[in-house]
N, C-alpha and C positions, 0 to 999 in steps of 0.2 A: 537275205531278206530282213531288212530290221523292222524286231518287234518291237512296241510300246510294254515299256515296266514302267510300274510303281515303285519305287524306293523308300518306307520307311526305316525312320532308325533313331535311335534314343542316345544322345549323349550324356554324360553325368551330370547329375545336376550341383555337385562339388565345383565342376567349372565355373569358373567369370563367365556372366554374359560377355561380358566386351573379346571372350575367346572364341564363343562360339561363330562365329561368322568364316575365321580361319579354319577350325575343323568341316565348316559347309565345304569351304574353299579346296579343301582337301580330298576329302568327297568327292569331291565335281571332277577331281581333277584323277582321280582315281578311275572315274567312270570314262574319260576323254582318253587318259593315256590306252584304255581294254577297248576299243572302238565303238565307244556310247559315244552318243548327241546329250547333253544331261540340258532340263530347263526348258524343254522344249516345248511346255502348255502355257500360258499367259491366263493371267488372271485366278491364278490354282492359290487355293492355302498354306503358302511354304513357309512362313512367318512360324519361325520357331517356338515355341511354347514350352514352359517349365511347370510339368505334370506330377503330383503325387503320383508314385505307381502303387498297383496293387499289396506289391511285394520285395524284397531289396534284393537288389540285385547290385554284387561285389559291395557291400556296405552304400549303398546308393538309393535314399530314398525316396528319391526327387530324380527327373531327367527332364531334356528339352527332345522335347519330342519334333525329327525333322523326316517334310515329305518331298519329297523328288520325281516327276515323271521323265524320264528318258528313252530313249531306243538306240536298240542294239542289236547285234548278231546275236544268236541264243547260244553261240560257242563261248562268248565273252561272257554270260555270267558268272558259270562257274570259276571263272578267271577272278572276276569281280567280287565275287561272295568268298573267295578264301583271303585276298588283300585286305577286305573289310572284315574278316576275322581276327587277321594279325594287328587290326588297330588298336591301341588300348585306349584311341576318346571314344569309342564305340561299345557301349552294351549290348546292345542286341540292333539286327539289324533282319528286315524283311525285304523278300524283293519277289512280288508278283506280276503274271504277265496283262496285259490290259487287252480285254478284245474291246471290238469295237470303237467307240470316242472317249478320249478322256475327258473325267468330270470337269466343269464347269464352274467356276463360283469367286468371294471376290476375297481380295488378300485381306485379313482382318490381321488388327493390332495385339501383342499379347494384352496390354492396356481395356482393350474394348472386350475384353469377351472373360479375363481371368479375372476370380472373386480375391477377399485376401484369405481366404482357407484355401487357396490353392484347384481351388475347382472352376468348373467352365460354364459362365451364363449365357443363356442362347441370346439371342437378338429379333427383337418382335419391330419390323417395321412401324412407324407410328401408324400409318392408313390402316392397319391390320390392327391398332388398338382400341381405336373407335368403334368398327365393325366389330369387333369383338364382344365392346360394351354394350349397344344397340341388340344383339344378338340376343347376351344374357339375359338383359330388361325384359326382352318381347318372350323368351321363352317364362321367365318366371311368371308372366302377366298369366300367359298361355295356360300353363298348368294350378295355376289358382282357381279360374274360370273352368278349365277342366272338372276340379276338383270340386267347386258346389255343383256342378252339374250331376256329380255321381252320388253328391249328397243328397243333393234333390231327389234322385230315384231314387237312394236308399229308404228315405226317408218318407216315402210317398206322396211329395207333395206336388 
Protein backbone atom coordinates (compact mmCIF):
# COMPACT_ATOMS: atom_id res chain seq x y z
CA UNK A 1 0.00 0.00 0.00
CA UNK A 2 1.40 3.38 -1.01
CA UNK A 3 1.57 6.09 1.62
CA UNK A 4 1.75 9.83 0.98
CA UNK A 5 4.93 11.66 1.99
CA UNK A 6 6.25 15.19 2.02
CA UNK A 7 9.91 15.69 1.11
CA UNK A 8 11.50 19.04 1.91
CA UNK A 9 15.10 19.55 0.93
CA UNK A 10 17.63 22.38 0.79
CA UNK A 11 19.80 23.07 -2.24
CA UNK A 12 22.93 25.15 -1.47
CA UNK A 13 22.52 28.88 -2.14
CA UNK A 14 25.84 28.85 -4.01
CA UNK A 15 24.15 26.93 -6.84
CA UNK A 16 23.17 29.09 -9.80
CA UNK A 17 19.40 29.71 -9.89
CA UNK A 18 19.23 28.28 -13.43
CA UNK A 19 20.64 24.95 -12.16
CA UNK A 20 17.94 24.47 -9.51
CA UNK A 21 15.37 22.89 -11.90
CA UNK A 22 17.90 20.26 -13.02
CA UNK A 23 18.56 19.33 -9.38
CA UNK A 24 14.81 19.11 -8.82
CA UNK A 25 14.56 16.77 -11.83
CA UNK A 26 17.28 14.56 -10.37
CA UNK A 27 15.42 14.32 -7.04
CA UNK A 28 12.17 13.51 -8.86
CA UNK A 29 14.03 10.79 -10.78
CA UNK A 30 15.27 9.31 -7.48
CA UNK A 31 11.69 9.16 -6.22
CA UNK A 32 10.43 7.45 -9.39
CA UNK A 33 13.37 5.00 -9.57
CA UNK A 34 12.57 3.82 -6.05
CA UNK A 35 8.90 3.18 -6.72
CA UNK A 36 7.54 6.60 -5.84
CA UNK A 37 5.19 8.82 -7.76
CA UNK A 38 6.14 12.49 -7.36
CA UNK A 39 4.13 15.70 -7.77
CA UNK A 40 0.86 14.03 -6.80
CA UNK A 41 -0.46 17.28 -5.32
CA UNK A 42 -1.88 20.02 -7.47
CA UNK A 43 -1.70 23.74 -6.62
CA UNK A 44 0.76 23.26 -3.78
CA UNK A 45 3.56 25.69 -2.96
CA UNK A 46 6.53 23.99 -4.65
CA UNK A 47 8.45 26.92 -6.16
CA UNK A 48 12.03 26.88 -4.80
CA UNK A 49 12.67 29.80 -2.48
CA UNK A 50 16.12 31.09 -1.64
CA UNK A 51 16.21 31.90 2.07
CA UNK A 52 18.81 32.69 4.65
CA UNK A 53 19.34 29.75 6.96
CA UNK A 54 19.51 30.04 10.75
CA UNK A 55 23.04 28.66 10.71
CA UNK A 56 25.63 27.75 8.10
CA UNK A 57 25.62 24.28 6.61
CA UNK A 58 28.75 23.33 4.66
CA UNK A 59 29.78 27.01 4.38
CA UNK A 60 26.37 27.98 2.93
CA UNK A 61 24.39 30.80 4.52
CA UNK A 62 21.55 30.61 1.98
CA UNK A 63 19.65 27.72 0.48
CA UNK A 64 16.81 26.95 -1.92
CA UNK A 65 13.98 25.27 -0.02
CA UNK A 66 11.95 22.82 -2.11
CA UNK A 67 8.91 20.79 -1.03
CA UNK A 68 7.59 17.79 -3.00
CA UNK A 69 4.64 15.53 -2.23
CA UNK A 70 4.91 11.93 -3.39
CA UNK A 71 3.47 8.49 -2.80
CA UNK A 72 5.59 5.39 -2.22
CA UNK A 73 5.79 2.11 -0.38
CA UNK A 74 7.09 2.46 3.20
CA UNK A 75 10.06 0.22 2.32
CA UNK A 76 11.16 2.67 -0.42
CA UNK A 77 11.71 5.54 2.02
CA UNK A 78 14.94 4.05 3.37
CA UNK A 79 16.33 3.65 -0.17
CA UNK A 80 15.32 7.19 -1.11
CA UNK A 81 16.94 8.55 2.07
CA UNK A 82 20.22 6.77 1.33
CA UNK A 83 20.37 8.16 -2.23
CA UNK A 84 19.53 11.70 -1.09
CA UNK A 85 22.16 11.43 1.66
CA UNK A 86 24.84 10.78 -0.96
CA UNK A 87 23.70 13.62 -3.24
CA UNK A 88 26.14 16.57 -2.92
CA UNK A 89 23.54 18.98 -4.34
CA UNK A 90 21.36 18.58 -1.23
CA UNK A 91 22.42 20.08 2.11
CA UNK A 92 19.63 18.61 4.22
CA UNK A 93 16.32 16.85 3.66
CA UNK A 94 13.33 15.70 5.67
CA UNK A 95 10.73 13.12 4.70
CA UNK A 96 7.51 12.99 6.70
CA UNK A 97 4.42 10.83 6.34
CA UNK A 98 1.19 12.70 5.59
CA UNK A 99 -1.94 11.50 7.33
CA UNK A 100 -5.20 12.52 5.69
CA UNK A 101 -5.30 14.98 2.81
CA UNK A 102 -2.42 16.87 1.27
CA UNK A 103 -2.54 20.58 2.18
CA UNK A 104 -3.87 22.63 -0.73
CA UNK A 105 -2.61 26.10 -1.54
CA UNK A 106 -1.60 28.45 -4.29
CA UNK A 107 1.64 28.36 -6.22
CA UNK A 108 3.43 31.58 -5.40
CA UNK A 109 6.53 32.85 -7.13
CA UNK A 110 9.61 33.88 -5.18
CA UNK A 111 9.22 37.45 -6.42
CA UNK A 112 5.79 37.73 -4.75
CA UNK A 113 6.90 36.68 -1.27
CA UNK A 114 10.55 37.54 -0.76
CA UNK A 115 11.86 40.90 0.39
CA UNK A 116 15.26 42.32 -0.44
CA UNK A 117 16.70 41.17 2.89
CA UNK A 118 15.73 37.56 2.16
CA UNK A 119 12.80 37.43 4.59
CA UNK A 120 9.36 36.40 3.48
CA UNK A 121 6.41 38.77 3.50
CA UNK A 122 2.82 37.66 3.96
CA UNK A 123 0.30 38.34 1.21
CA UNK A 124 -2.99 39.89 2.39
CA UNK A 125 -5.91 39.78 -0.07
CA UNK A 126 -7.22 43.24 -1.04
CA UNK A 127 -10.72 42.64 0.39
CA UNK A 128 -9.23 41.77 3.79
CA UNK A 129 -7.21 45.02 3.88
CA UNK A 130 -10.36 47.18 3.71
CA UNK A 131 -12.16 45.04 6.29
CA UNK A 132 -9.19 45.24 8.64
CA UNK A 133 -9.03 49.05 8.25
CA UNK A 134 -12.75 49.45 9.05
CA UNK A 135 -12.48 47.14 12.03
CA UNK A 136 -9.54 49.13 13.45
CA UNK A 137 -11.37 52.46 13.05
CA UNK A 138 -14.54 51.09 14.70
CA UNK A 139 -12.66 49.58 17.63
CA UNK A 140 -10.80 52.88 18.13
CA UNK A 141 -14.11 54.81 18.33
CA UNK A 142 -15.59 52.22 20.66
CA UNK A 143 -12.64 52.33 23.00
CA UNK A 144 -12.83 56.17 23.20
CA UNK A 145 -16.54 56.02 24.02
CA UNK A 146 -15.90 53.45 26.74
CA UNK A 147 -13.09 55.57 28.12
CA UNK A 148 -15.37 58.62 28.33
CA UNK A 149 -18.03 56.60 30.18
CA UNK A 150 -15.49 55.26 32.67
CA UNK A 151 -14.14 58.77 33.31
CA UNK A 152 -17.67 60.07 33.93
CA UNK A 153 -18.30 57.25 36.41
CA UNK A 154 -15.04 57.92 38.25
CA UNK A 155 -15.58 61.66 38.44
CA UNK A 156 -19.16 61.11 39.56
CA UNK A 157 -20.82 63.18 36.89
